[in-house]
C-alpha positions in Angstrom: -22.7 113.4 -68.8 -23.7 110.2 -70.5 -20.3 110.0 -72.2 -18.6 110.6 -68.8 -20.5 107.7 -67.2 -19.5 105.5 -70.1 -15.8 106.3 -69.6 -16.2 105.8 -65.8 -17.8 102.3 -66.4 -15.0 101.4 -68.9 -12.4 102.3 -66.3 -14.1 100.1 -63.7 -14.6 97.1 -66.0 -11.1 97.3 -67.4 -9.8 95.8 -64.2 -12.6 93.7 -62.8 -10.6 92.0 -60.0 -9.6 95.4 -58.5 -13.1 96.8 -58.9 -14.6 93.6 -57.4 -12.3 93.7 -54.4 -13.2 97.4 -53.9 -16.9 96.8 -54.1 -16.5 93.8 -51.7 -14.6 96.1 -49.3 -17.4 98.6 -49.3 -19.9 95.8 -48.9 -18.1 94.5 -45.8 -18.1 98.0 -44.4 -21.9 98.3 -45.0 -22.5 94.9 -43.5 -20.5 95.9 -40.3 -22.6 99.1 -40.1 -25.9 97.2 -40.4 -24.7 94.5 -38.0 -23.6 97.0 -35.3 -26.9 99.0 -35.7 -29.0 95.8 -35.3 -26.9 94.5 -32.4 -26.9 97.8 -30.5 -30.6 98.3 -31.1 -31.3 94.7 -30.0 -29.2 95.1 -26.9 -30.9 98.3 -26.0 -34.3 96.7 -26.4 -33.2 93.7 -24.3 -31.9 95.9 -21.5 -35.0 98.1 -21.5 -37.4 95.2 -21.6 -35.6 93.4 -18.8 -35.3 96.4 -16.6 -37.9 99.0 -17.7 -40.5 96.5 -19.0 -42.6 96.9 -15.9 -41.6 100.5 -15.0 -43.2 103.7 -15.9 -41.3 106.2 -18.1 -42.8 109.1 -16.2 -44.4 109.1 -12.7 -46.8 112.0 -11.8 -47.4 112.6 -8.1 -48.8 115.4 -5.9 -46.2 117.7 -4.3 -45.5 116.9 -0.7 -47.3 119.2 1.7 -44.8 121.0 3.9 -45.5 120.5 7.6 -45.9 123.6 9.8 -42.9 124.5 11.9 -43.2 125.3 15.6 -41.1 128.1 16.9 -38.8 126.6 19.4 -38.7 129.8 21.4 -42.4 129.9 21.9 -44.4 128.3 24.8 -47.0 126.8 22.5 -48.3 123.3 23.2 -49.2 120.9 20.5 -52.3 118.8 21.1 -52.7 115.6 19.1 -56.2 114.2 18.4 -56.8 110.7 17.3 -59.0 110.4 14.3 -59.6 107.9 11.5 -56.8 108.3 8.9 -57.6 109.3 5.4 -55.2 109.2 2.4 -57.3 111.4 0.1 -55.4 114.4 1.4 -52.0 113.1 0.2 -53.0 112.0 -3.3 -53.8 113.7 -6.6 -57.3 115.0 -6.1 -59.8 114.8 -9.0 -57.2 113.1 -11.2 -59.6 111.4 -13.7 -60.3 114.7 -15.6 -56.5 115.1 -16.0 -56.0 111.8 -17.8 -57.4 113.0 -21.2 -55.3 116.1 -21.0 -52.1 114.1 -20.2 -52.9 111.6 -23.0 -53.0 114.4 -25.5 -49.4 115.5 -24.7 -47.2 114.6 -27.7 -45.1 111.6 -26.9 -47.4 110.1 -24.3 -48.5 106.6 -25.4 -50.8 105.8 -22.4 -51.5 106.8 -18.8 -52.5 104.8 -15.8 -54.1 106.2 -12.7 -53.2 104.1 -9.6 -54.0 103.8 -5.9 -51.2 102.3 -3.9 -50.7 101.3 -0.3 -49.6 98.6 2.1 -51.8 95.9 3.5 -51.7 92.4 5.1 -52.8 89.5 2.9 -54.5 86.8 5.0 -55.0 83.3 3.9 -56.1 81.1 6.8 -53.2 81.1 9.2 -50.8 82.5 6.6 -50.2 86.3 6.8 -48.0 88.3 4.4 -47.2 92.0 4.1 -47.9 93.1 0.6 -47.9 96.1 -1.6 -51.3 96.8 -3.1 -52.0 98.6 -6.4 -55.4 99.5 -7.7 -55.6 99.7 -11.5 -58.3 100.6 -14.0 -59.4 97.4 -15.6 -59.3 98.9 -19.1 -55.6 100.0 -18.6 -54.4 96.9 -16.7 -51.5 96.3 -19.0 -50.6 99.9 -19.6 -47.5 99.9 -17.5 -46.8 96.2 -16.6 -47.3 93.7 -19.5 -49.4 91.3 -17.4 -50.6 89.7 -20.7 -47.0 88.5 -21.2 -46.4 87.6 -17.6 -49.6 85.7 -16.9 -49.0 82.2 -15.8 -52.4 81.0 -14.6 -56.0 82.3 -14.7 -57.1 85.5 -16.4 -56.6 89.2 -16.3 -60.1 90.2 -15.1 -60.2 92.4 -12.0 -63.9 93.1 -12.2 -65.6 92.8 -8.8 -63.4 90.9 -6.4 -60.6 89.8 -8.8 -57.0 89.9 -7.6 -53.7 89.4 -9.5 -50.8 88.1 -7.4 -47.2 87.1 -8.2 -46.1 83.4 -8.6 -43.7 83.5 -5.6 -46.4 84.9 -3.3 -48.9 82.3 -4.5 -46.4 79.6 -3.8 -45.6 80.9 -0.3 -49.2 81.2 0.7 -50.4 78.1 -1.1 -52.8 80.1 -3.3 -54.2 79.1 -6.7 -56.7 80.6 -9.1 -60.1 80.9 -7.4 -58.6 80.9 -3.8 -60.3 83.4 -1.4 -58.1 85.9 0.4 -58.5 88.9 2.7 -56.7 92.2 2.6 -56.5 94.3 5.7 -55.0 97.8 5.9 -53.4 99.5 8.9 -56.7 101.5 9.4 -58.6 98.2 9.8 -60.4 98.3 6.4 -61.0 94.8 5.0 -61.6 93.5 1.5 -62.6 89.9 0.7 -61.2 89.0 -2.7 -60.6 86.0 -4.9 -57.4 85.2 -6.9 -58.2 85.7 -10.6 -54.7 85.4 -12.1 -51.1 84.5 -11.2 -48.3 86.2 -13.0 -44.5 85.6 -13.2 -42.5 88.7 -14.2 -39.1 87.5 -13.1 -38.8 90.5 -10.8 -38.5 89.4 -7.2 -40.4 92.3 -5.5 -43.3 92.1 -8.0 -43.6 88.3 -7.8 -43.3 87.9 -4.0 -44.9 91.0 -2.4 -47.2 92.7 -4.9 -50.9 92.3 -5.6 -53.2 94.2 -8.1 -56.9 94.8 -7.9 -59.7 97.0 -9.3 -59.1 100.7 -8.6 -62.7 100.9 -7.4 -62.0 98.3 -4.7 -58.8 100.1 -3.8 -60.7 103.4 -3.3 -62.8 101.9 -0.5 -59.9 99.9 0.9 -57.7 102.9 1.3 -60.4 105.6 1.9 -59.6 107.5 -1.3 -63.0 108.2 -2.9 -61.8 111.2 -5.1 -58.1 110.9 -5.4 -55.3 108.6 -6.7 -51.8 108.0 -5.4 -50.1 108.6 -8.7 -50.3 108.6 -12.5 -47.8 106.6 -14.5 -47.0 107.1 -18.1 -45.6 105.1 -21.0 -44.0 107.1 -23.8 -43.5 106.4 -27.5 -39.9 107.2 -27.0 -38.5 106.6 -23.5 -35.5 108.9 -24.1 -37.9 111.9 -24.3 -38.9 111.3 -20.6 -37.2 114.4 -19.2 -38.6 116.8 -21.8 -42.2 115.3 -21.5 -42.0 115.3 -17.7 -41.1 119.1 -17.8 -44.0 119.8 -20.1 -46.5 117.8 -17.9 -45.3 119.7 -14.8 -46.0 123.0 -16.7 -49.5 121.9 -17.8 -50.7 120.2 -14.6 -48.7 121.8 -11.8 -47.9 118.3 -10.5 -44.5 116.8 -9.8 -43.5 114.6 -12.8 -40.4 112.4 -12.4 -38.8 110.8 -15.5 -37.3 107.3 -15.3 -33.9 108.7 -16.0 -34.0 110.3 -12.5 -34.7 107.0 -10.7 -32.7 104.7 -13.1 -29.7 107.0 -13.8 -27.2 104.2 -14.0 -29.3 102.3 -16.6 -29.6 105.5 -18.7 -25.9 106.1 -18.6 -25.3 102.5 -19.6 -27.7 102.8 -22.6 -26.1 106.1 -23.6 -22.6 104.7 -23.4 -23.7 101.7 -25.5 -25.2 104.0 -28.1 -22.0 106.1 -28.2 -19.9 103.0 -28.6 -22.0 101.8 -31.5 -21.7 105.2 -33.2 -17.9 105.1 -32.9 -17.8 101.6 -34.4 -20.1 102.5 -37.3 -18.0 105.6 -37.9 -14.9 103.4 -38.3 -16.8 101.4 -40.9 -17.5 104.5 -42.9 -13.9 105.7 -42.5 -12.7 102.3 -43.9 -15.0 102.8 -46.9 -13.6 106.3 -47.6 -10.0 105.2 -47.3 -10.5 102.2 -49.6 -12.3 104.2 -52.3 -9.9 107.1 -52.2 -6.7 104.9 -52.3 -8.1 102.8 -55.2 -9.0 105.8 -57.3 -5.6 107.5 -56.6 -4.0 104.3 -57.9 -6.2 104.3 -60.9 -5.4 107.9 -61.7 -1.7 107.2 -61.4 -2.0 104.3 -63.9 -4.2 106.4 -66.3 -2.2 109.6 -66.4 -1.4 109.3 -70.1 -5.1 108.6 -71.0 -6.2 111.5 -68.9 -3.5 113.7 -70.5 -4.8 112.7 -74.0 -8.4 113.6 -73.0 -7.2 116.9 -71.7 -5.2 117.6 -74.9 -8.4 116.7 -77.0 -10.3 119.4 -75.2 -11.8 117.6 -72.2 -12.5 120.1 -69.4 -11.5 119.8 -65.8 -15.1 119.5 -64.8 -15.5 116.5 -67.2 -12.5 114.7 -65.7 -13.8 115.5 -62.2 -17.2 114.0 -63.2 -15.7 110.8 -64.5 -13.8 109.9 -61.3 -16.5 111.1 -59.0 -18.9 108.9 -60.9 -16.6 106.0 -60.3 -16.8 106.6 -56.6 -20.6 106.9 -56.7 -20.9 103.6 -58.7 -18.6 101.8 -56.3 -20.6 103.1 -53.4 -23.9 102.1 -54.9 -22.8 98.6 -55.8 -21.0 98.0 -52.5 -23.9 99.4 -50.5 -26.5 97.2 -52.3 -24.3 94.1 -51.9 -23.6 94.9 -48.2 -27.4 95.4 -47.5 -28.2 92.1 -49.2 -25.5 90.3 -47.1 -26.9 91.9 -44.0 -30.4 90.8 -44.7 -29.4 87.3 -45.7 -27.1 86.7 -42.7 -28.8 88.6 -39.9 -32.4 87.8 -40.6 -32.1 84.2 -39.5 -30.2 85.3 -36.4 -33.0 87.7 -35.3 -34.7 86.1 -32.2 -38.4 85.7 -32.4 -40.0 86.7 -29.0 -37.8 86.5 -26.0 -34.0 86.2 -26.4 -32.9 82.7 -25.4 -29.5 82.0 -23.7 -26.7 81.8 -26.3 -28.6 84.0 -28.8 -27.4 87.4 -29.9 -30.2 90.0 -29.4 -29.9 91.3 -33.0 -32.8 93.2 -34.4 -32.4 93.5 -38.2 -35.3 95.9 -38.3 -33.0 98.4 -36.5 -30.1 97.8 -38.8 -30.5 101.2 -40.4 -30.2 99.8 -43.9 -31.5 102.9 -45.6 -29.2 105.1 -43.6 -26.3 102.7 -44.4 -27.0 103.0 -48.1 -27.2 106.7 -48.0 -24.1 107.3 -45.9 -22.1 104.8 -48.1 -23.1 106.6 -51.3 -22.1 110.0 -49.8 -18.9 108.6 -48.3 -17.8 107.0 -51.5 -18.6 110.1 -53.5 -16.8 112.3 -51.1 -13.8 109.9 -51.1 -13.6 110.3 -54.9 -13.5 114.1 -54.9 -9.9 114.4 -53.9 -8.5 111.9 -56.4 -10.9 113.4 -59.0 -9.5 116.9 -58.4 -6.0 115.6 -58.7 -6.9 114.0 -62.1 -8.5 117.2 -63.4 -5.4 119.2 -62.7 -3.0 116.9 -64.6 -1.0 118.8 -67.2 -1.6 117.1 -70.6 2.0 117.7 -71.9 3.6 116.1 -68.8 1.1 113.3 -68.8 1.5 112.4 -72.5 5.3 112.7 -72.2 5.3 109.9 -69.6 
């Protein structure tokens, strides 16, 4: 084996220009593989952060209660009695004990119980219809990254704290510390004070949404023992459908994955991933063709030498090992050079923080460098097998006679 490696290295070093070009070709293929992996990964993260950054990956809600049907052929009369509306009947009852169970489901990163409803925000003579969400203070940033969006003030919702969007604050002339009143359609009132102003870049959130302590929301919407929904963030957002099905089986509640509500985005991400896979496959095919054609040319030029080795007793397996070793060496050198080029060129291009206009959203950490090296070594070795088999079958008499 050591002697076979020595011969393989001698063949490669006997024509350094050809070997160098071949190694460079493999390196370019590896660089393209790493570049496409980093670019596709960065684009996917950018799309997800811009569209799903403030969305739940799975939303858990109570099943809708079917209304009783009245037989149209009967003479029954329906009597309606006016009474104070309560929303506890329509939410998830006793949801808090469910949270530890849901958090233990593999793939769930964090859960957030919420109380939601509509209300009127009153600031002097200014009145705005808003969407109200009650959140647990310890899980304020579980779904929406308010810590990144915060523009003024703080994130404390304790007591009478209220988070509002920047557009809503501008429309109602509110600032940090301003007192406001929320009134629901049932007449419940809550006197609050603006504790923070955020700017998410999403129109609906910034112009018509407010966030407060879930305990304040309970009294505001008459939901002492229930929540409107439970939202989840997952460690891998593409597992949403599987995890949603498992949560439905465990809790008996309706769990909707983000792929059901953002199907077009999911299809776009999937198409983007498939495109990247095709382009990376082309890079590997280029490596295979380059290595195979070069070794075939080398075999043709070295037929007399191969014939002499066969005449001196070299076995077919030995010849096979010599040329397969050449492919493996070329793949290793080209892979290492391509990985070094990828790190040297792409690392300075990787944006830090938010992607700015004109920047490519390349994430070199998702460049799959280890995978690129492994696939390149395998591809180069496999590419050498066919030429190596051809070399091992050379008839020594015919080869020497040439």
